C-alpha positions in Angstrom: 21.5 11.4 -9.8 20.2 8.7 -7.3 17.2 6.7 -8.4 13.9 7.2 -6.8 13.3 5.2 -3.6 10.3 2.8 -3.6 8.4 5.1 -1.0 9.1 8.1 -3.2 7.6 6.3 -6.1 4.6 5.2 -4.0 4.1 8.9 -3.0 4.3 10.0 -6.6 1.6 7.4 -7.5 -0.5 8.7 -4.6 -0.2 12.2 -6.1 -1.3 10.9 -9.4 -4.3 9.1 -7.8 -5.4 12.4 -6.2 -5.1 14.2 -9.6 -7.6 11.6 -11.0 -10.0 12.0 -8.1 -9.0 8.9 -6.2 -7.9 8.8 -2.6 -4.2 9.5 -2.7 -2.6 6.1 -2.0 0.2 4.5 -3.9 1.9 1.1 -3.5 5.1 -0.5 -4.8 6.3 -4.2 -4.6 10.0 -4.7 -4.7 12.1 -7.8 -4.9 15.9 -7.6 -4.4 15.9 -3.9 -5.2 13.8 -4.3 -8.4 10.3 -2.8 -8.7 8.0 -5.6 -9.7 4.8 -3.5 -9.6 3.8 0.1 -8.9 0.1 1.0 -8.6 -2.2 3.7 -7.3 -5.8 3.6 -6.0 -8.2 3.0 -8.9 -11.6 2.3 -7.2 -13.5 5.0 -9.1 -11.7 4.4 -12.4 -12.4 0.7 -12.4 -15.7 0.8 -10.5 -14.2 -1.8 -8.1 -14.1 -1.3 -4.4 -11.2 -3.8 -4.2 -9.0 -1.7 -6.5 -6.9 -0.4 -3.6 -3.3 0.4 -4.6 -2.0 -2.5 -2.5 -4.3 -5.0 -4.1 -3.5 -3.9 -7.6 0.3 -3.9 -6.9 0.1 -7.4 -5.3 -1.9 -8.7 -8.3 0.6 -7.2 -10.8 3.6 -8.5 -8.9 2.1 -12.0 -8.7 1.4 -12.0 -12.4 5.0 -10.8 -13.2 6.6 -13.3 -10.8 4.4 -16.2 -11.8 4.8 -18.0 -8.5 1.5 -17.4 -6.7 3.4 -15.9 -3.7 5.6 -12.9 -3.0 7.9 -14.3 -0.4 11.1 -12.4 -0.3 9.3 -9.3 -1.6 8.6 -6.0 0.2 5.6 -3.7 -0.1 5.9 0.1 0.2 2.5 1.8 0.6 1.6 5.4 1.5 -1.2 4.6 4.0 -1.6 1.8 6.6 -3.4 -1.1 4.9 -7.0 -1.8 5.6 -8.2 -5.3 6.7 -8.7 -6.4 3.1 -5.3 -5.4 2.0 -3.6 -6.8 5.2 -5.3 -10.1 4.5 -3.9 -10.1 0.9 -0.5 -9.2 2.2 -0.6 -12.2 4.6 -1.9 -14.6 1.9 0.8 -13.4 -0.6 3.4 -13.9 2.0 5.1 -10.6 1.6 8.3 -10.4 3.6 8.1 -6.8 4.8 5.7 -3.9 4.6 6.7 -0.3 4.8 3.8 2.2 5.2 3.9 6.0 5.5 0.8 7.4 7.2 -1.2 5.7 10.0 -4.9 5.1 9.3 -6.6 5.4 12.7 -10.1 4.8 11.3 -9.6 1.9 8.8 -6.0 0.7 9.3 -5.6 -3.0 10.2 -1.8 -3.2 10.9 -1.0 -1.0 13.8 -4.6 0.2 14.4 -8.0 -1.5 14.4 -7.8 -5.3 14.3 -4.0 -5.5 14.0 -4.4 -8.5 11.7 -0.8 -9.6 11.8 -0.9 -9.9 15.6 -3.9 -12.2 15.6 -3.1 -15.9 16.4 -5.2 -16.9 13.4 -3.1 -15.0 11.0 -0.9 -17.5 9.2 1.8 -15.1 8.1 3.3 -12.2 9.9 5.4 -9.8 7.8 7.8 -7.4 9.3 6.2 -4.0 9.6 8.1 -0.6 9.3 5.9 2.5 9.6 6.4 6.2 9.4 8.6 6.5 6.3 7.3 9.5 4.3 4.4 9.9 6.8 4.3 13.7 6.8 4.1 13.9 3.0 1.4 11.3 2.8 -0.6 12.8 5.7 -0.5 16.2 4.1 -1.7 14.8 0.8 -4.5 12.9 2.4 -5.6 15.9 4.5 -5.6 18.2 1.4 -7.6 15.6 -0.6 -10.3 15.0 1.9 -10.5 18.7 2.9 -11.2 19.6 -0.8 -13.9 16.9 -0.9 -15.7 18.6 2.0 -15.6 22.1 0.5 
């Protein structure tokens, strides 16, 4: 049986986040095919507005790697990163970011400020979008619809 892809793992973490009442976002940091960190949104659980899946995964991967940077590593995340997370991605020097669903309102990679395209951004990771987008979008829509009901 083939192992789970990093995006499938991120999507499973997003589902877990939703089950715990958190916005369904999951993130996985990979180096040379090895998962360094896998996290989900935990803002409510930790009482911390910075506890986005990407931030937690970056922090855990940095702790595991012990280098202060994540050059050569890739991030898989189920939703386009916000400005805070995009900034952390640039500072951590992640090589590549894969994201599933676009975030037209708060995204900062292909929407909004497009941080990596700014001349003041010191690091520009490669960006691949749309992998697992339909599954992530459906999860997000169901989660926020349930909140409004």
